[in-house]
N, C-alpha and C positions, 0 to 999 in steps of 0.2 A: 504494500500499500504506499503511495506517495504521502509523506508526511509534511510536505511543503505547505505552509499557511498561505492562505488566500486573503487579500484586502480588496474591497470595493471602495474606490473613491469616486463620488459623484462630481460632475463638473470638473473632470480631470484632464480635459484636453488642453488647459492653459493656466497660466499664473500660478496661484498658491496650489490649486488642486494638482496640477502637473508636478509641481515641486514635492508634494506630499507623496504622490505616486513614485517618484524618482527616489525619494529617502526610504520609503518602505521596501522598494525593489533593492535597494543597496544593503538593506539588512537581511536580505533573504526571502521576503514576501513574493509569491506571485501576485501581480497586480491586475485587478480588473479595472479598466478605464472606463468609467460611466460617462457617457456625453450623448446629446441629441444629435449634433451634426455628424454625418458618417464620415465625410472627408477630413474634418479636424480630428475625429476620434481616430482615424487610421493613421494619420500623420503623427499624433501623439504616440500611439503604440509603435510606430516605426522608430521614432527617436528613442523610446525607452529601450526597445530590443537592441538598438545600435549601441546602447550604453551597457548591455549585458544584463538588462532587466527581463524577467520572464513576464511579459505583459500581453493582455488580450483585450479587445474592445468589447464593451457591452452597450447596446443601444439603449439609452435610458433618458426619458423625459420625466422628471420628478412631478410634473403637474398632471400626468396622466396615469390613471389607475391601471390601464391596460398595458401600458409600456412598463410600468414598475413590476407588474405581475409577471410579464414575460421575462423580464431580466432576472427575477428571483427564480424562475423555472429553468434558466439557462445555467445558473450557477450550481455546480454540484457540491461546493464547498464554500464556507464563509467564516473566517476567524475575526476579522476587523472590518468594521464599516465606518467610513469617514463621511459625514453629511456636509460636503463641501459646497455644493451647488447653491448659489445665492444670486440675487439681483438688487440693485440698489433703487430701481424703480424710476419712473419719469419725474423730472424736477421742473421748477423748485418744489419743495415739499414744506411750504408755510403751512402751519396747522390751521390758520384762519381762512385760508383759501383752498384747502386741500380737497382734491377729487377723491372720493371715496373708492372709485374704480382702481385708483393708483395703489391705495392700500391694499384692496382685494388681490390685485396682481401680485403685489410683493410678498403678502401672506401666503399666497398659493404656492410660491416657490420656497420661501425661507422658513415657513413654519409647516403648512399642510404638507409640503413636499418631504420634509423631514419625517413626519408621522406615517406618510405613505410608504416611504422607502424602509424605515426602520421596521414597521409592523410586517411588511412583506418579506423582510430578510430574517425576521425572529426564528423561524423554524430552522433555518440554517444555522444561525448563531447558537441557538440552544445546543446544537450537536457539537460545537467546537470545544476543545479543552480549556481555552482561555480567551472567550469572546470579549471584544472591546468595541465600543462605539464612541466616536468622537464628532460632536457637532460644532462646526465652525462658526463661532460667534463674533461679537465685536464689542470693545468697550464703549462704543456709542450707544449700545443698550444698556449700560450701567446707569442706574438711577442716582447713584452717588457721584460718579466722574462728570457725567453729562458732557463728554468730549465731542469735538467735531462740530461741524455746521448743523443747523437745524434741519433735519430730515425726518419729517413727522410721519412718514410711512416706514422707512428703513429702520431707524433707530428702535421704534417700538416693536418691530418684528424681532429683533435681537433680544429685546428684553423678554418677549414671550419665549423665545427659543431657550434663554437661560432657565425660565420657569418650567418649561417643558423638560428639559434636561434633569431638573430635580424631581419632577414627577416620575419620569421613567427610572431615575436612581432609586427612588422609594419602592416602585414596583419590583425592581430587580434585587432589592436588598438581600433576599435569601437565595439569590441564584449567582452564577458564575459571571453573568454579564456586568461589566464595569462600564458606566457611561459618565462622560464629562463634556464640558463645553470648553473651547479654546480661543483665545484671541491672538490673532497673528501679529497684530499691531499694524502700523500704516504702511503698507507695502507698495512698492512701485509695479503696478500692473495695468492693464487696460480699464480695470474696474475704478482705479483711482485717477485715470488719466495720465499714469506714470508719474504721479506728483508724490508718492509716497517715499519714505526715508529708508525703507527696509527692502532686501532683495527677497523674492519669492522663497528662496531657500531658508532665509532667516524667519520668514513667516511661517514656514512648514515645520520648523524644528518642534514646537511645541505640540503639534498635532501628532507628530511622529513619537514624541515622547509618551503622550497620553494612550497612543495606539499599542504601545508595548509595555504598558504598566504591569509590575508584578501583581500577583493575586491579591496581596494586601494593599494595594494602592488606593488612592482617594476615589470616592464615588460622589457623583452629582455636584461636583464643583467647577468654578470657572477659573481658568488659568491662563497666565501668558508666561514668557520666558522669566520673568522675575518672580512668579509664584502665584498666589490667590489675588484674583481681580476683584475689588469691591463691587458689590452688586448695587 
């Protein structure tokens, strides 16, 4: 039996998601590159394989129940799930003039998408010896820090994701599944208009750490490179 662990990273065709896939591949995981766009997905898999990573593509649109169910059916094994796919949403996001459809669209990916994918993958994760789930959040969702510009759809979506992570952790308390939220920091990707101060590899480091926690690792927390992030 092949004992190589498998990790699924959603939105892994570029940016932080791709860097997470690289990092998990470098420590020995087989990496499933989850992405909607077939060409970008294939290109990402090609790059990873050129670097020696055992990678394969998974067609995955986190906003589609059918797509998520098909992806779960395609995976024979899953040890780590990194819920990285996320969108900022159309802007500006002034709360006083906010279009609720923008909020709906952001939540559909950033929150509902996480629920869809996580719950579809649970039967596989439950079979893994050391299952880990990492939800990619942002300190913009912190009610304490209130960082970044006013983004009244995006920031609350990350606040909700942090709360959702805590709920999953409570539910998984008596199981092997360890779930945490990660803040990658302000990373230079197309998501930030390449204005960030950190590289995708730096942003991916905390996710890789949480994806490879020991069995007595923390549960239901929100972490960045420096440690616990205030909520």
